[in-house]
Legacy VTK file of the C-alpha trace (Angstrom):
# vtk DataFile Version 3.0
C-alpha trace
ASCII
DATASET POLYDATA
POINTS 195 float
-194.256 -2.137 -81.516
-195.649 -0.730 -78.411
-199.287 0.434 -78.243
-199.917 4.205 -78.139
-200.880 5.706 -74.887
-204.122 7.483 -74.496
-202.411 11.000 -74.382
-200.536 10.312 -77.615
-203.741 9.206 -79.349
-205.461 12.435 -78.325
-202.536 14.520 -79.635
-202.467 12.661 -82.981
-206.252 12.944 -83.406
-206.112 16.677 -82.538
-203.324 17.346 -85.059
-205.115 15.393 -87.811
-208.357 17.227 -86.979
-206.635 20.607 -87.183
-205.067 19.669 -90.529
-208.440 18.628 -91.925
-210.046 21.836 -90.598
-207.251 23.972 -92.165
-207.700 22.141 -95.496
-211.468 22.772 -95.443
-210.970 26.499 -94.693
-208.364 26.754 -97.461
-210.666 25.109 -100.006
-213.594 27.340 -99.045
-211.514 30.513 -99.432
-209.902 29.314 -102.663
-213.187 28.520 -104.375
-214.891 31.615 -102.949
-212.279 33.884 -104.653
-212.731 31.992 -107.922
-216.495 32.384 -107.762
-216.452 36.153 -107.123
-213.676 37.073 -109.573
-215.162 38.487 -112.780
-214.476 36.636 -115.964
-212.758 38.901 -118.466
-212.855 38.170 -122.150
-209.592 39.634 -123.380
-210.592 39.180 -127.017
-213.750 41.292 -126.681
-213.610 44.910 -127.943
-213.524 47.626 -125.276
-216.893 49.081 -124.310
-217.963 52.289 -126.009
-218.358 55.380 -123.858
-221.438 57.380 -124.683
-221.121 61.163 -124.243
-224.396 62.951 -123.718
-225.131 66.385 -125.134
-224.798 67.869 -121.624
-221.300 66.361 -121.199
-220.020 67.655 -124.542
-219.896 71.179 -123.135
-217.290 70.003 -120.629
-214.815 69.018 -123.327
-212.084 71.639 -123.780
-211.675 73.056 -127.221
-208.117 73.685 -128.371
-206.906 77.240 -127.845
-206.969 79.562 -130.824
-203.800 81.345 -131.924
-205.177 84.598 -130.482
-205.856 82.937 -127.103
-202.310 81.523 -127.026
-200.907 84.953 -127.907
-203.005 86.659 -125.203
-202.003 84.094 -122.578
-198.277 84.428 -123.274
-198.596 88.225 -123.333
-200.302 88.242 -119.925
-197.630 85.978 -118.418
-194.783 88.238 -119.570
-196.652 91.378 -118.449
-197.372 89.930 -115.005
-193.780 88.739 -114.489
-192.419 92.106 -115.589
-194.800 94.110 -113.365
-193.932 92.107 -110.264
-190.165 92.448 -110.820
-190.387 96.098 -111.920
-192.447 96.957 -108.845
-190.295 95.080 -106.319
-186.946 96.340 -105.068
-185.031 97.097 -101.912
-182.319 99.538 -100.912
-180.542 96.675 -99.099
-180.215 94.609 -102.289
-178.907 97.587 -104.320
-181.845 97.123 -106.752
-180.374 93.890 -108.121
-183.864 92.466 -108.828
-184.372 95.082 -111.515
-181.374 93.654 -113.389
-183.345 90.390 -113.702
-185.872 92.249 -115.873
-183.472 92.848 -118.717
-184.197 89.565 -120.593
-187.880 90.624 -120.753
-187.149 94.059 -122.243
-186.141 95.550 -125.558
-182.666 97.065 -125.794
-184.117 100.598 -125.493
-185.943 99.869 -122.237
-182.961 97.899 -120.929
-180.716 100.927 -121.484
-183.223 103.186 -119.685
-183.522 100.812 -116.678
-179.741 100.568 -116.253
-178.842 104.167 -117.121
-181.744 106.180 -115.700
-184.185 104.217 -113.518
-181.770 102.382 -111.190
-179.503 105.442 -110.691
-182.592 107.554 -109.820
-183.750 104.931 -107.287
-180.264 104.905 -105.733
-180.514 108.677 -105.266
-184.135 108.655 -104.007
-183.553 105.671 -101.674
-179.831 105.720 -100.899
-178.699 102.272 -99.639
-176.541 104.061 -97.012
-179.587 105.925 -95.696
-182.739 104.493 -94.211
-184.193 101.135 -95.203
-186.593 101.132 -98.145
-188.439 98.187 -99.693
-191.424 97.926 -101.993
-193.040 94.706 -103.187
-195.550 94.049 -105.941
-198.049 91.382 -106.913
-199.908 91.637 -110.186
-203.149 89.681 -110.043
-204.979 91.623 -112.784
-203.692 91.998 -116.345
-205.887 93.773 -118.878
-204.971 93.793 -122.578
-205.983 97.196 -123.900
-204.874 96.764 -127.525
-203.427 93.766 -129.321
-202.091 93.331 -132.824
-199.918 90.629 -134.288
-196.680 92.421 -133.336
-197.581 94.929 -130.586
-199.756 95.343 -127.534
-200.651 97.799 -124.818
-201.342 96.220 -121.436
-202.532 97.630 -118.126
-201.499 95.736 -115.011
-203.148 96.429 -111.661
-200.450 95.934 -109.051
-200.887 95.423 -105.314
-197.877 97.109 -103.698
-196.562 97.224 -100.135
-193.997 99.839 -99.175
-191.743 99.787 -96.081
-189.668 102.874 -95.447
-187.998 104.938 -92.792
-186.348 104.084 -89.520
-189.523 102.566 -88.069
-190.190 100.613 -91.305
-193.874 101.507 -91.413
-195.801 99.645 -94.092
-198.145 101.232 -96.593
-200.316 99.097 -98.878
-201.839 100.457 -102.087
-202.962 99.623 -105.634
-201.122 101.122 -108.592
-201.588 100.685 -112.314
-198.682 100.041 -114.663
-199.101 100.574 -118.397
-196.811 98.446 -120.569
-196.065 98.869 -124.251
-195.014 95.508 -125.639
-193.683 94.257 -128.945
-193.376 90.754 -130.310
-190.015 89.689 -131.698
-190.098 86.210 -133.198
-192.364 84.168 -130.918
-191.651 86.147 -127.743
-193.139 89.276 -126.167
-190.827 92.002 -124.822
-191.601 95.125 -122.819
-190.683 98.298 -124.734
-192.129 100.892 -122.350
-193.291 100.911 -118.709
-195.279 103.772 -117.137
-196.498 103.881 -113.533
-199.739 105.779 -113.070
-199.892 108.021 -110.026
-201.341 106.388 -106.936
LINES 1 196
195 0 1 2 3 4 5 6 7 8 9 10 11 12 13 14 15 16 17 18 19 20 21 22 23 24 25 26 27 28 29 30 31 32 33 34 35 36 37 38 39 40 41 42 43 44 45 46 47 48 49 50 51 52 53 54 55 56 57 58 59 60 61 62 63 64 65 66 67 68 69 70 71 72 73 74 75 76 77 78 79 80 81 82 83 84 85 86 87 88 89 90 91 92 93 94 95 96 97 98 99 100 101 102 103 104 105 106 107 108 109 110 111 112 113 114 115 116 117 118 119 120 121 122 123 124 125 126 127 128 129 130 131 132 133 134 135 136 137 138 139 140 141 142 143 144 145 146 147 148 149 150 151 152 153 154 155 156 157 158 159 160 161 162 163 164 165 166 167 168 169 170 171 172 173 174 175 176 177 178 179 180 181 182 183 184 185 186 187 188 189 190 191 192 193 194
């Protein structure tokens, strides 16, 4: 066997040195992770969480039946007011038809037989453009029993009308008479107050 040249010896020593250095770095990192990792006793019971008297006020109490009833009533009233107060001559008042599932049969008959025909006369789709929109941020329950309620909704309305489509913004109150059938609230009467 032929003796190794000086260049080959340097290469072999460098490679062995790099391997030893890599092994040392690996061992340091391996044992460092082991030393800093927390030891978890999986058989130990979970720690108890202490709740101070101040924190107990933050816990939410379950809603009472009356609170649930009021909340569902307000949701139906708000949805109804926004749909009832929003329509357009271009859409032929189709949005008002979407109200019918929220109404009693008496109010449904009035909307289809009286209210929509009157709007078609007052704001003829073949005439000038007319649109009114409504948002109902405030719902006030005036009276509430187990099966009936009277609700006042404050509605923010915006009206566009005429050839120049000028916009008018105003607040208007809507009084709703509601009845409960089964578990659901239905609107039985709707009365706009004058602006």
